[in-house]
Backbone as ProteinMPNN parsed JSONL, in Angstrom:
{"seq_chain_A": "XXXXXXXXXXXXXXXXXXXXXXXXXXXXXXXXXXXXXXXXXXXXXXXXXXXXXXXXXXXXXXXXXXXXXXXXXXXXXXXXXXXXXXXXXXXXXXXXXXXXXXXXXXXXXXXXXXXXXXXXXXXXXXXXXXXXXXXXXXXXXXXXXXXXXXXXXXXXXXXXXXXXXXXXXXXXXXXXXXXXXXXXXXXXXXXXXXXXXXXXXXXX", "coords_chain_A": {"N_chain_A": [[-26.625, 62.056, -24.755], [-24.548, 60.31, -25.585], [-22.955, 60.231, -23.279], [-24.689, 59.039, -21.505], [-25.027, 56.544, -22.759], [-22.44, 55.568, -22.537], [-22.163, 55.237, -19.802], [-24.094, 53.257, -19.369], [-22.955, 51.241, -20.872], [-20.604, 50.819, -19.461], [-21.652, 49.96, -17.123], [-22.962, 47.669, -17.821], [-20.792, 46.094, -18.676], [-19.439, 45.938, -16.282], [-21.282, 44.29, -14.954], [-21.061, 41.992, -16.432], [-18.418, 41.292, -15.999], [-18.618, 40.803, -13.188], [-20.323, 38.644, -13.116], [-18.711, 36.803, -14.511], [-16.643, 36.545, -12.718], [-17.934, 35.318, -10.588], [-18.752, 32.92, -11.748], [-16.27, 31.723, -12.283], [-15.311, 31.403, -9.732], [-17.221, 29.597, -8.777], [-16.657, 27.408, -10.418], [-14.037, 26.781, -9.691], [-14.412, 26.081, -7.066], [-16.005, 23.834, -7.36], [-14.252, 22.17, -8.715], [-12.291, 21.667, -6.797], [-13.481, 19.963, -5.078], [-13.181, 16.869, -3.605], [-13.473, 13.421, -4.456], [-14.355, 10.654, -2.673], [-12.913, 7.375, -2.454], [-14.384, 4.055, -2.473], [-15.32, 2.949, 0.777], [-12.867, 1.844, 3.153], [-11.97, -0.12, 5.982], [-10.855, 1.734, 8.798], [-7.498, 1.667, 9.147], [-7.464, -0.965, 8.228], [-5.587, -2.424, 6.9], [-3.659, -2.917, 8.639], [-2.287, -4.795, 11.383], [-3.951, -5.103, 14.618], [-6.431, -3.923, 14.527], [-8.352, -5.346, 15.807], [-10.913, -6.941, 17.873], [-10.937, -6.219, 21.422], [-8.612, -8.237, 23.139], [-8.306, -10.092, 21.197], [-6.358, -12.398, 19.236], [-3.764, -12.032, 17.089], [-2.209, -13.644, 14.222], [1.233, -14.509, 13.591], [3.906, -12.201, 12.55], [3.137, -10.392, 9.566], [4.626, -9.489, 7.271], [5.854, -8.572, 3.973], [4.303, -8.785, 0.718], [5.349, -10.592, -2.132], [6.415, -9.305, -5.31], [3.683, -8.982, -7.364], [2.42, -11.08, -6.156], [0.194, -12.807, -3.809], [-0.285, -14.028, -0.515], [-1.485, -16.552, 1.562], [-2.381, -16.678, 5.067], [-2.352, -19.304, 6.736], [-5.626, -20.107, 7.179], [-6.396, -17.539, 6.631], [-6.642, -14.642, 4.56], [-4.233, -12.746, 2.575], [-3.39, -9.794, 4.111], [-2.553, -7.523, 2.801], [-3.285, -7.79, 0.206], [-6.012, -8.432, 0.409], [-7.543, -6.599, 2.308], [-10.086, -6.033, 3.22], [-13.192, -4.288, 2.828], [-15.658, -1.904, 3.44], [-19.301, -1.414, 3.224], [-20.431, 1.669, 2.469], [-23.093, 2.313, 2.758], [-24.095, 1.116, 4.896], [-24.484, 1.614, 8.309], [-23.871, 1.937, 11.891], [-26.079, 3.272, 12.822], [-28.134, 2.584, 11.147], [-28.535, -0.168, 11.084], [-30.765, -1.721, 11.655], [-32.422, -1.345, 9.595], [-31.072, -2.232, 7.485], [-28.674, -4.405, 7.397], [-29.863, -6.021, 9.353], [-32.255, -6.765, 8.45], [-34.187, -9.294, 7.059], [-33.098, -10.875, 4.083], [-31.506, -8.803, 3.112], [-28.796, -9.177, 2.442], [-28.945, -10.778, 0.216], [-30.143, -9.059, -1.546], [-28.192, -7.329, -2.347], [-26.085, -8.803, -3.279], [-23.448, -9.475, -5.555], [-23.568, -10.467, -9.063], [-22.925, -13.834, -10.264], [-21.435, -13.871, -12.548], [-19.703, -11.738, -12.265], [-18.303, -12.307, -9.878], [-17.115, -14.823, -10.503], [-15.37, -14.322, -12.613], [-13.641, -12.531, -11.291], [-12.687, -14.254, -9.39], [-11.086, -16.075, -10.87], [-9.069, -14.347, -11.742], [-7.947, -13.544, -9.216], [-7.165, -15.983, -8.173], [-4.904, -16.466, -9.635], [-3.276, -14.372, -8.659], [-2.994, -15.199, -6.061], [-1.599, -17.506, -6.432], [-2.89, -19.969, -6.684], [-3.38, -23.018, -8.244], [-5.239, -25.021, -8.634], [-8.59, -26.24, -9.373], [-11.088, -23.784, -10.065], [-13.538, -24.35, -8.907], [-12.816, -25.418, -6.557], [-12.703, -23.408, -4.807], [-14.191, -20.746, -2.908], [-15.427, -17.631, -3.79], [-15.049, -15.404, -1.599], [-16.604, -12.947, 0.49], [-14.611, -11.08, 2.513], [-15.271, -9.355, 4.712], [-18.334, -10.063, 5.509], [-21.479, -9.629, 3.716], [-23.594, -9.462, 5.341], [-22.495, -8.274, 7.539], [-22.087, -5.693, 6.766], [-20.192, -5.642, 4.709], [-18.43, -4.633, 1.705], [-19.965, -5.212, -1.381], [-18.843, -5.461, -3.942], [-16.158, -4.567, -4.127], [-12.843, -5.449, -4.95], [-10.985, -5.596, -2.95], [-12.313, -6.689, -0.863], [-12.978, -9.24, -1.484], [-12.007, -12.644, -2.045], [-10.395, -15.673, -3.266], [-11.259, -17.94, -1.399], [-9.995, -20.987, -0.147], [-11.623, -24.168, -0.351], [-14.938, -25.588, 0.186], [-18.305, -24.204, 0.385], [-20.948, -24.312, 2.733], [-18.631, -23.182, 5.317], [-16.343, -23.139, 8.176], [-15.957, -20.342, 8.653], [-18.35, -19.212, 7.884], [-20.045, -19.82, 10.074], [-18.902, -18.129, 12.024], [-19.499, -15.64, 10.936], [-22.3, -15.621, 10.97], [-22.79, -15.755, 13.769], [-21.579, -13.388, 14.595], [-23.211, -11.531, 13.223], [-25.718, -12.009, 14.489], [-24.954, -11.058, 17.061], [-24.391, -8.346, 16.589], [-26.859, -7.422, 15.65], [-28.35, -7.799, 17.907], [-27.321, -5.997, 19.634], [-25.161, -6.608, 21.154], [-22.63, -6.46, 20.178], [-20.653, -4.06, 18.54], [-21.033, -2.693, 15.234], [-18.675, -1.819, 13.949], [-16.654, -3.11, 15.473], [-17.28, -5.73, 14.899], [-16.789, -5.805, 12.117], [-14.037, -5.077, 11.979], [-12.954, -7.227, 13.462], [-13.593, -9.502, 11.908], [-12.281, -8.899, 9.615], [-9.549, -8.79, 10.309], [-8.89, -11.154, 11.783], [-10.764, -13.782, 11.6], [-10.848, -16.173, 12.834], [-9.984, -15.742, 15.501], [-11.989, -13.99, 16.282], [-14.165, -15.683, 16.153], [-13.636, -17.38, 18.347], [-13.951, -15.585, 20.406], [-16.566, -15.208, 20.255], [-17.477, -17.605, 20.997], [-17.447, -19.661, 19.16], [-16.204, -22.653, 18.053], [-14.039, -24.97, 16.307]], "CA_chain_A": [[-26.961, 60.724, -25.11], [-23.303, 59.572, -25.6], [-22.509, 59.982, -21.916], [-25.536, 57.998, -20.895], [-24.688, 55.252, -23.403], [-21.114, 55.129, -21.971], [-22.492, 54.759, -18.434], [-24.772, 51.985, -19.463], [-21.996, 50.23, -21.347], [-19.682, 50.5, -18.388], [-22.439, 49.17, -16.075], [-23.177, 46.315, -18.357], [-19.478, 45.477, -18.59], [-19.234, 45.566, -14.826], [-22.098, 43.182, -14.585], [-20.47, 40.787, -17.091], [-17.25, 40.921, -15.239], [-19.02, 40.276, -11.973], [-20.817, 37.311, -13.341], [-17.58, 35.927, -14.882], [-15.89, 36.227, -11.498], [-18.734, 34.348, -9.835], [-18.669, 31.638, -12.456], [-14.94, 31.141, -12.108], [-15.205, 30.966, -8.332], [-17.985, 28.392, -8.663], [-15.946, 26.3, -11.067], [-12.898, 26.412, -8.913], [-14.874, 25.353, -5.868], [-16.465, 22.49, -7.85], [-13.053, 21.346, -9.118], [-11.525, 21.25, -5.615], [-14.221, 18.933, -4.236], [-12.606, 15.537, -3.882], [-14.342, 12.286, -4.462], [-13.745, 9.638, -1.859], [-13.131, 6.079, -2.941], [-15.216, 3.219, -1.627], [-14.771, 3.007, 2.09], [-12.258, 0.702, 3.745], [-11.866, -0.047, 7.379], [-9.738, 2.517, 9.253], [-6.346, 0.806, 9.53], [-7.791, -2.3, 7.927], [-4.435, -3.194, 6.397], [-2.69, -3.027, 9.776], [-2.723, -5.578, 12.588], [-4.316, -4.297, 15.787], [-7.724, -3.381, 14.446], [-9.285, -6.447, 16.16], [-11.577, -6.745, 19.11], [-10.057, -6.397, 22.573], [-8.341, -9.564, 23.518], [-8.149, -11.041, 20.076], [-4.945, -12.765, 18.97], [-3.357, -12.054, 15.648], [-1.109, -14.57, 13.907], [2.578, -13.955, 13.571], [4.16, -11.036, 11.639], [2.666, -10.529, 8.203], [5.64, -9.328, 6.289], [5.393, -7.999, 2.763], [4.073, -9.671, -0.329], [6.254, -10.556, -3.274], [5.899, -8.57, -6.47], [2.66, -9.66, -8.115], [1.885, -12.245, -5.436], [-0.482, -12.664, -2.553], [0.022, -15.194, 0.236], [-2.406, -16.806, 2.725], [-1.759, -16.901, 6.42], [-3.177, -20.348, 7.175], [-6.948, -19.969, 6.505], [-6.636, -16.213, 6.442], [-6.077, -14.088, 3.334], [-3.146, -11.786, 2.711], [-3.953, -8.514, 4.488], [-2.129, -6.472, 1.871], [-4.118, -7.994, -1.032], [-7.344, -8.501, 0.833], [-7.658, -5.96, 3.652], [-11.463, -5.876, 3.547], [-13.688, -2.975, 2.532], [-16.998, -1.857, 3.951], [-20.325, -0.843, 2.448], [-20.727, 2.958, 3.12], [-24.541, 2.49, 2.979], [-24.5, 0.496, 6.163], [-23.876, 2.255, 9.443], [-24.394, 1.516, 13.153], [-27.384, 3.855, 13.067], [-29.225, 2.037, 10.335], [-28.463, -1.581, 10.945], [-32.081, -2.353, 11.726], [-33.155, -1.165, 8.301], [-30.201, -2.745, 6.445], [-28.227, -5.788, 7.592], [-30.666, -6.839, 10.247], [-33.53, -7.086, 7.78], [-34.043, -10.528, 6.255], [-32.936, -10.701, 2.618], [-30.694, -7.651, 2.746], [-27.526, -9.601, 1.81], [-29.336, -11.287, -1.125], [-30.513, -7.963, -2.444], [-26.936, -6.595, -2.833], [-25.068, -9.766, -3.696], [-23.095, -9.327, -6.977], [-23.857, -11.616, -9.896], [-21.818, -14.795, -10.357], [-20.618, -13.483, -13.677], [-18.714, -10.81, -11.752], [-17.353, -12.982, -8.866], [-16.421, -15.866, -11.169], [-14.269, -13.684, -13.368], [-12.728, -12.007, -10.301], [-12.1, -15.399, -8.772], [-10.024, -16.516, -11.786], [-7.915, -13.367, -11.678], [-7.363, -13.531, -7.867], [-6.484, -17.199, -7.986], [-3.526, -16.308, -10.187], [-2.527, -13.537, -7.766], [-2.641, -15.957, -4.843], [-0.851, -18.667, -6.853], [-3.638, -21.185, -6.675], [-3.387, -23.689, -9.509], [-6.27, -26.027, -8.701], [-9.835, -25.865, -10.074], [-11.87, -22.691, -9.481], [-14.676, -24.928, -8.093], [-12.349, -25.767, -5.218], [-12.581, -22.153, -4.022], [-15.347, -19.85, -2.838], [-15.052, -16.222, -3.867], [-15.64, -15.083, -0.341], [-16.462, -11.571, 1.058], [-13.92, -11.119, 3.799], [-16.292, -8.778, 5.604], [-19.59, -10.586, 4.879], [-22.504, -8.639, 3.408], [-24.466, -9.359, 6.571], [-21.814, -7.408, 8.507], [-21.752, -4.468, 6.128], [-19.057, -5.673, 3.763], [-18.647, -4.071, 0.353], [-20.266, -6.341, -2.202], [-18.103, -5.648, -5.248], [-14.782, -4.118, -4.059], [-11.91, -6.574, -4.972], [-10.247, -5.669, -1.668], [-13.166, -7.457, 0.118], [-13.275, -10.548, -2.044], [-10.795, -13.457, -2.27], [-10.744, -17.022, -3.555], [-11.028, -18.766, -0.215], [-9.944, -22.418, -0.432], [-12.651, -25.047, 0.263], [-16.326, -25.433, -0.206], [-19.158, -23.414, 1.213], [-20.521, -23.539, 3.882], [-17.402, -23.501, 6.001], [-16.261, -22.634, 9.514], [-16.05, -18.871, 8.682], [-19.776, -18.875, 7.817], [-20.577, -19.834, 11.417], [-18.494, -16.968, 12.712], [-20.214, -14.54, 10.332], [-23.654, -15.744, 11.496], [-22.72, -15.45, 15.168], [-21.26, -11.962, 14.681], [-24.413, -10.913, 12.762], [-26.682, -12.026, 15.586], [-24.498, -10.255, 18.144], [-24.508, -6.96, 16.157], [-28.307, -7.062, 15.603], [-28.852, -7.862, 19.34], [-26.693, -4.881, 20.396], [-24.064, -7.109, 22.016], [-21.342, -6.199, 19.496], [-20.845, -2.944, 17.609], [-20.768, -2.987, 13.839], [-17.298, -1.639, 13.688], [-15.91, -4.193, 16.125], [-17.473, -6.994, 14.092], [-16.066, -5.631, 10.828], [-12.568, -5.163, 12.195], [-12.611, -8.542, 13.929], [-13.736, -10.465, 10.801], [-11.264, -8.553, 8.644], [-8.246, -8.997, 10.826], [-8.687, -12.563, 12.157], [-12.039, -14.314, 11.933], [-10.659, -17.329, 13.808], [-9.997, -15.213, 16.877], [-13.303, -13.415, 16.563], [-15.037, -16.815, 16.429], [-13.336, -17.832, 19.7], [-14.538, -14.631, 21.322], [-18.082, -15.407, 20.205], [-17.862, -18.977, 21.431], [-17.465, -20.559, 18.063], [-14.961, -23.435, 17.948], [-14.043, -26.021, 15.366]], "C_chain_A": [[-25.632, 59.816, -25.045], [-22.828, 59.243, -24.226], [-23.436, 58.856, -21.255], [-25.277, 56.629, -21.43], [-23.42, 54.696, -22.763], [-21.336, 54.578, -20.588], [-23.106, 53.366, -18.486], [-23.813, 50.836, -19.919], [-21.057, 49.775, -20.262], [-20.447, 49.609, -17.34], [-22.698, 47.819, -16.596], [-21.9, 45.447, -18.298], [-19.133, 45.032, -17.169], [-20.032, 44.384, -14.426], [-21.507, 41.889, -15.186], [-19.269, 40.323, -16.344], [-17.547, 40.299, -13.901], [-19.509, 38.817, -12.098], [-19.703, 36.334, -13.728], [-16.808, 35.563, -13.69], [-16.628, 35.189, -10.654], [-18.624, 32.973, -10.414], [-17.349, 30.95, -12.246], [-14.757, 30.651, -10.727], [-16.002, 29.668, -8.127], [-17.297, 27.172, -9.245], [-14.765, 25.791, -10.294], [-13.301, 25.637, -7.719], [-15.299, 23.98, -6.238], [-15.255, 21.626, -8.092], [-12.303, 20.887, -7.912], [-12.186, 20.286, -4.77], [-13.66, 17.555, -4.628], [-13.71, 14.531, -3.765], [-13.723, 11.145, -3.701], [-13.915, 8.271, -2.533], [-14.033, 5.261, -2.028], [-14.535, 3.02, -0.301], [-14.012, 1.693, 2.5], [-12.175, 0.912, 5.255], [-10.661, 0.856, 7.803], [-8.65, 1.557, 9.761], [-6.605, -0.667, 9.201], [-6.595, -3.133, 7.398], [-3.417, -3.381, 7.446], [-3.164, -3.94, 10.83], [-3.1, -4.575, 13.729], [-5.732, -3.75, 15.662], [-8.786, -4.453, 14.866], [-9.95, -6.06, 17.451], [-10.637, -6.883, 20.299], [-9.852, -7.814, 22.952], [-8.115, -10.526, 22.404], [-6.707, -11.243, 19.818], [-4.714, -12.763, 17.465], [-2.318, -13.116, 15.454], [0.211, -13.843, 13.891], [2.742, -12.844, 12.58], [3.765, -11.336, 10.254], [3.76, -10.471, 7.178], [5.066, -8.661, 5.032], [5.199, -8.984, 1.676], [5.131, -9.541, -1.427], [5.621, -9.786, -4.471], [4.92, -9.425, -7.243], [2.073, -10.881, -7.409], [1.206, -12.026, -4.159], [-0.284, -14.026, -1.816], [-0.931, -15.385, 1.424], [-1.638, -16.9, 3.971], [-2.63, -18.036, 7.016], [-4.536, -20.23, 6.392], [-7.303, -18.495, 6.299], [-6.028, -15.624, 5.167], [-4.938, -13.132, 3.617], [-3.722, -10.397, 3.0], [-3.588, -7.337, 3.588], [-2.955, -6.599, 0.549], [-5.613, -7.948, -0.688], [-7.517, -7.917, 2.222], [-9.098, -5.899, 4.119], [-11.947, -4.454, 3.189], [-15.206, -3.002, 2.947], [-17.999, -1.156, 3.011], [-20.681, 0.503, 3.142], [-22.195, 3.176, 3.306], [-24.949, 1.895, 4.31], [-23.771, 1.112, 7.35], [-24.504, 1.687, 10.762], [-25.802, 2.011, 13.342], [-28.479, 3.27, 12.275], [-29.191, 0.485, 10.177], [-29.798, -2.256, 10.966], [-32.981, -2.118, 10.468], [-32.255, -1.666, 7.138], [-29.893, -4.175, 6.796], [-29.107, -6.664, 8.443], [-32.036, -7.222, 9.697], [-33.31, -8.357, 6.867], [-34.045, -10.281, 4.753], [-32.108, -9.55, 2.16], [-29.487, -8.116, 1.918], [-27.844, -10.055, 0.361], [-29.585, -10.173, -2.071], [-29.28, -7.225, -2.981], [-25.845, -7.504, -3.297], [-24.713, -9.612, -5.178], [-23.351, -10.532, -7.736], [-22.651, -12.481, -10.005], [-20.908, -14.47, -11.531], [-19.412, -12.591, -13.237], [-17.744, -11.553, -10.857], [-16.623, -14.087, -9.477], [-15.188, -15.361, -11.897], [-13.214, -13.176, -12.396], [-12.017, -13.122, -9.622], [-10.884, -15.926, -9.558], [-8.772, -15.61, -11.719], [-7.233, -13.452, -10.312], [-6.621, -14.863, -7.591], [-5.047, -17.139, -8.547], [-2.665, -15.439, -9.21], [-2.132, -14.238, -6.517], [-1.84, -17.227, -5.191], [-1.572, -19.979, -6.759], [-3.734, -21.811, -8.078], [-4.379, -24.797, -9.649], [-7.524, -25.488, -9.386], [-10.51, -24.698, -9.316], [-12.992, -23.189, -8.531], [-14.17, -25.357, -6.7], [-12.218, -24.608, -4.27], [-13.936, -21.451, -3.989], [-14.862, -18.433, -2.932], [-15.828, -15.544, -2.695], [-15.455, -13.572, -0.048], [-15.744, -11.702, 2.384], [-14.761, -10.625, 4.88], [-17.58, -9.15, 4.914], [-20.553, -9.446, 4.667], [-23.39, -8.436, 4.631], [-23.797, -8.56, 7.664], [-21.485, -6.072, 7.873], [-20.528, -4.413, 5.225], [-19.434, -5.07, 2.431], [-18.925, -5.23, -0.58], [-19.392, -6.544, -3.423], [-16.55, -5.226, -5.19], [-13.809, -5.319, -3.96], [-11.181, -6.704, -3.675], [-11.087, -6.482, -0.579], [-13.552, -8.786, -0.416], [-11.93, -11.282, -2.257], [-11.234, -14.861, -2.481], [-10.413, -17.986, -2.361], [-11.068, -20.249, -0.537], [-11.071, -23.163, 0.273], [-14.02, -24.681, -0.169], [-17.084, -24.587, 0.817], [-20.406, -24.29, 1.472], [-19.213, -24.036, 4.523], [-17.367, -22.867, 7.349], [-16.407, -21.079, 9.619], [-17.532, -18.459, 8.592], [-20.386, -18.867, 9.184], [-20.219, -18.63, 12.208], [-19.291, -15.728, 12.231], [-21.689, -14.48, 10.894], [-23.73, -15.332, 12.955], [-22.512, -13.975, 15.388], [-22.499, -11.092, 14.239], [-25.422, -10.875, 13.873], [-26.228, -11.106, 16.676], [-24.675, -8.754, 17.794], [-25.975, -6.568, 16.165], [-28.956, -7.082, 17.011], [-28.264, -6.768, 20.18], [-25.596, -5.389, 21.282], [-22.702, -6.863, 21.476], [-21.536, -5.039, 18.528], [-20.504, -3.405, 16.181], [-19.325, -2.889, 13.477], [-16.433, -2.684, 14.283], [-16.048, -5.379, 15.353], [-16.655, -6.95, 12.746], [-14.573, -5.74, 11.012], [-12.171, -6.552, 12.645], [-12.648, -9.553, 12.793], [-12.649, -10.237, 9.759], [-9.854, -8.933, 9.064], [-7.979, -10.506, 11.143], [-10.048, -13.166, 12.553], [-11.984, -15.503, 12.842], [-10.716, -16.852, 15.247], [-11.326, -14.605, 17.232], [-14.26, -14.567, 16.912], [-14.827, -17.291, 17.833], [-13.98, -16.883, 20.684], [-16.076, -14.801, 21.386], [-18.479, -16.813, 20.598], [-17.958, -20.011, 20.332], [-16.15, -21.319, 17.962], [-15.164, -24.477, 16.839], [-14.443, -25.549, 14.009]], "O_chain_A": [[-25.661, 58.709, -24.507], [-22.351, 58.136, -23.977], [-22.981, 57.928, -20.587], [-25.295, 55.648, -20.686], [-23.332, 53.501, -22.48], [-20.757, 53.553, -20.229], [-22.71, 52.447, -17.769], [-23.858, 49.7, -19.445], [-20.738, 48.595, -20.118], [-19.902, 48.654, -16.788], [-22.653, 46.862, -15.824], [-21.926, 44.271, -17.933], [-18.626, 43.94, -16.915], [-19.566, 43.545, -13.655], [-21.463, 40.846, -14.534], [-19.096, 39.134, -16.077], [-16.848, 39.378, -13.48], [-19.16, 37.93, -11.319], [-19.735, 35.171, -13.326], [-16.336, 34.432, -13.578], [-16.012, 34.293, -10.079], [-18.431, 31.986, -9.703], [-17.297, 29.735, -12.052], [-14.132, 29.613, -10.51], [-15.561, 28.761, -7.422], [-17.329, 26.077, -8.683], [-14.497, 24.592, -10.224], [-12.655, 24.653, -7.357], [-14.998, 23.027, -5.519], [-15.241, 20.458, -7.706], [-11.709, 19.81, -7.95], [-11.587, 19.786, -3.817], [-13.667, 17.152, -5.791], [-14.72, 14.735, -3.092], [-12.634, 10.7, -4.065], [-14.961, 8.021, -3.133], [-14.404, 5.71, -0.944], [-13.309, 2.93, -0.238], [-14.478, 0.589, 2.219], [-12.304, 2.04, 5.73], [-9.58, 0.745, 7.226], [-8.868, 0.758, 10.671], [-6.017, -1.541, 9.839], [-6.602, -4.363, 7.446], [-2.369, -3.966, 7.176], [-4.344, -3.901, 11.18], [-2.65, -3.43, 13.782], [-6.217, -3.15, 16.622], [-9.914, -4.47, 14.375], [-9.64, -5.036, 18.059], [-9.635, -7.593, 20.207], [-10.825, -8.557, 23.082], [-7.762, -11.68, 22.644], [-5.889, -10.379, 20.131], [-5.413, -13.429, 16.702], [-1.609, -13.473, 16.396], [0.259, -12.644, 14.165], [1.812, -12.554, 11.827], [4.022, -12.438, 9.77], [3.821, -11.323, 6.292], [3.912, -8.233, 5.034], [5.895, -9.999, 1.684], [5.726, -8.478, -1.606], [4.399, -9.672, -4.565], [5.29, -10.492, -7.734], [1.308, -11.634, -8.012], [1.592, -11.113, -3.429], [-0.133, -15.057, -2.472], [-1.144, -14.454, 2.202], [-0.435, -17.158, 3.984], [-3.574, -17.736, 7.747], [-4.576, -20.251, 5.162], [-8.405, -18.203, 5.835], [-4.972, -16.088, 4.737], [-4.704, -12.754, 4.765], [-4.484, -9.879, 2.183], [-4.237, -6.292, 3.617], [-3.258, -5.601, -0.105], [-6.396, -7.438, -1.489], [-7.626, -8.654, 3.203], [-9.332, -5.729, 5.315], [-11.157, -3.512, 3.252], [-15.891, -4.014, 2.8], [-17.602, -0.405, 2.12], [-21.175, 0.493, 4.27], [-22.568, 4.148, 3.963], [-26.05, 2.155, 4.794], [-22.54, 1.12, 7.374], [-25.548, 1.035, 10.72], [-26.641, 1.324, 13.925], [-29.648, 3.408, 12.636], [-29.763, -0.065, 9.235], [-29.954, -3.3, 10.333], [-34.096, -2.625, 10.346], [-32.619, -1.545, 5.969], [-30.701, -5.071, 6.55], [-29.117, -7.886, 8.297], [-32.844, -7.884, 10.348], [-32.385, -8.428, 6.058], [-34.897, -9.564, 4.229], [-31.992, -9.311, 0.958], [-29.182, -7.559, 0.863], [-27.107, -9.751, -0.576], [-29.292, -10.281, -3.262], [-29.374, -6.553, -4.008], [-24.771, -7.036, -3.675], [-25.625, -9.618, -6.004], [-23.367, -11.609, -7.142], [-21.515, -12.025, -9.873], [-19.716, -14.776, -11.489], [-18.303, -12.691, -13.76], [-16.528, -11.463, -11.028], [-15.508, -14.342, -9.021], [-14.102, -15.931, -11.788], [-12.02, -13.359, -12.632], [-10.84, -12.98, -9.29], [-9.818, -16.183, -8.998], [-7.629, -16.061, -11.652], [-6.003, -13.433, -10.268], [-5.61, -14.89, -6.89], [-4.117, -17.706, -7.973], [-1.494, -15.735, -8.974], [-1.082, -13.952, -5.942], [-1.444, -17.953, -4.279], [-0.926, -21.027, -6.754], [-4.152, -21.127, -9.012], [-4.392, -25.475, -10.676], [-7.503, -24.38, -9.923], [-10.493, -24.651, -8.086], [-13.329, -22.556, -7.53], [-14.959, -25.623, -5.793], [-11.733, -24.725, -3.145], [-14.724, -21.552, -4.929], [-13.946, -18.059, -2.2], [-17.003, -15.19, -2.782], [-14.394, -12.99, -0.273], [-16.234, -12.377, 3.289], [-14.987, -11.318, 5.873], [-17.893, -8.616, 3.85], [-20.472, -8.418, 5.34], [-23.865, -7.331, 4.891], [-24.455, -8.193, 8.637], [-20.646, -5.355, 8.417], [-19.92, -3.367, 4.997], [-20.61, -5.005, 2.071], [-18.152, -6.189, -0.569], [-19.219, -7.67, -3.888], [-15.789, -5.519, -6.111], [-13.91, -6.116, -3.027], [-10.784, -7.809, -3.305], [-10.561, -6.874, 0.462], [-14.417, -9.435, 0.171], [-10.904, -10.687, -2.585], [-12.284, -15.269, -1.983], [-9.419, -18.713, -2.372], [-12.035, -20.736, -1.123], [-11.431, -22.809, 1.395], [-14.263, -23.645, -0.79], [-16.61, -24.298, 1.916], [-20.887, -24.945, 0.548], [-18.771, -25.161, 4.289], [-18.278, -22.107, 7.678], [-16.942, -20.589, 10.613], [-17.919, -17.447, 9.177], [-21.193, -17.982, 9.47], [-21.034, -18.114, 12.974], [-19.695, -14.887, 13.035], [-22.201, -13.412, 11.229], [-24.657, -14.619, 13.34], [-23.157, -13.363, 16.239], [-22.768, -10.049, 14.836], [-25.946, -9.805, 14.183], [-27.072, -10.388, 17.214], [-25.079, -7.979, 18.661], [-26.313, -5.485, 16.64], [-29.985, -6.446, 17.24], [-28.655, -6.607, 21.336], [-25.121, -4.629, 22.127], [-21.708, -7.021, 22.184], [-22.502, -5.039, 17.764], [-19.78, -4.38, 15.978], [-18.787, -3.752, 12.784], [-15.503, -3.13, 13.611], [-15.051, -6.061, 15.113], [-15.974, -7.895, 12.35], [-13.91, -6.446, 10.251], [-11.112, -7.028, 12.235], [-11.767, -10.411, 12.737], [-12.157, -11.163, 9.115], [-9.054, -9.357, 8.23], [-6.926, -11.033, 10.783], [-10.445, -13.072, 13.715], [-12.949, -15.814, 13.54], [-11.382, -17.444, 16.096], [-11.755, -14.695, 18.383], [-15.063, -14.455, 17.839], [-15.819, -17.598, 18.493], [-14.509, -17.324, 21.704], [-16.734, -14.571, 22.401], [-19.653, -17.18, 20.546], [-18.484, -21.105, 20.538], [-15.094, -20.709, 17.802], [-16.292, -24.817, 16.481], [-14.496, -26.343, 13.07]]}, "name": "protein", "num_of_chains": 1, "seq": "XXXXXXXXXXXXXXXXXXXXXXXXXXXXXXXXXXXXXXXXXXXXXXXXXXXXXXXXXXXXXXXXXXXXXXXXXXXXXXXXXXXXXXXXXXXXXXXXXXXXXXXXXXXXXXXXXXXXXXXXXXXXXXXXXXXXXXXXXXXXXXXXXXXXXXXXXXXXXXXXXXXXXXXXXXXXXXXXXXXXXXXXXXXXXXXXXXXXXXXXXXXX"}
């Protein structure tokens, strides 16, 4: 009886050890799984991610500590590089951005954008009234822009609608018609929406 009990004890111990090993392996595997942050455009902070033939403004340079600086009507590419909505892809545009009402359904509340606008106005050095700015999605929601990522929002000077809105609408039509890829539209609007507008025939 003692020998039999010893064998069973050893067997049970072996089972426990085996289970412990499996559990540790599983925990280690789970721990090593990385979580990706919200998506940004590949190379979105670098010039050159525009549509073929587009023209970028002069050298960007670096921002001063704690400061963001506009480039004419364009935002600072280091503060506002643009960020995309990972739920929108080229494969599903006809069930997402090309469906009427999609942008409205994911637009963040004004309580969020108003607070962010005040913070970003300080970062950009704007000292006028918040009402003189639109908290604009650099990559518009209708082009698969991220709705809440601060990297895709900035206090654009001026009222809405504005010339950029016409470019966004034209790019949206082109994407949904298959005349322009989603990625090209996103990169064009993020890098230089003025140049993208000229390519799409939008002037003024």
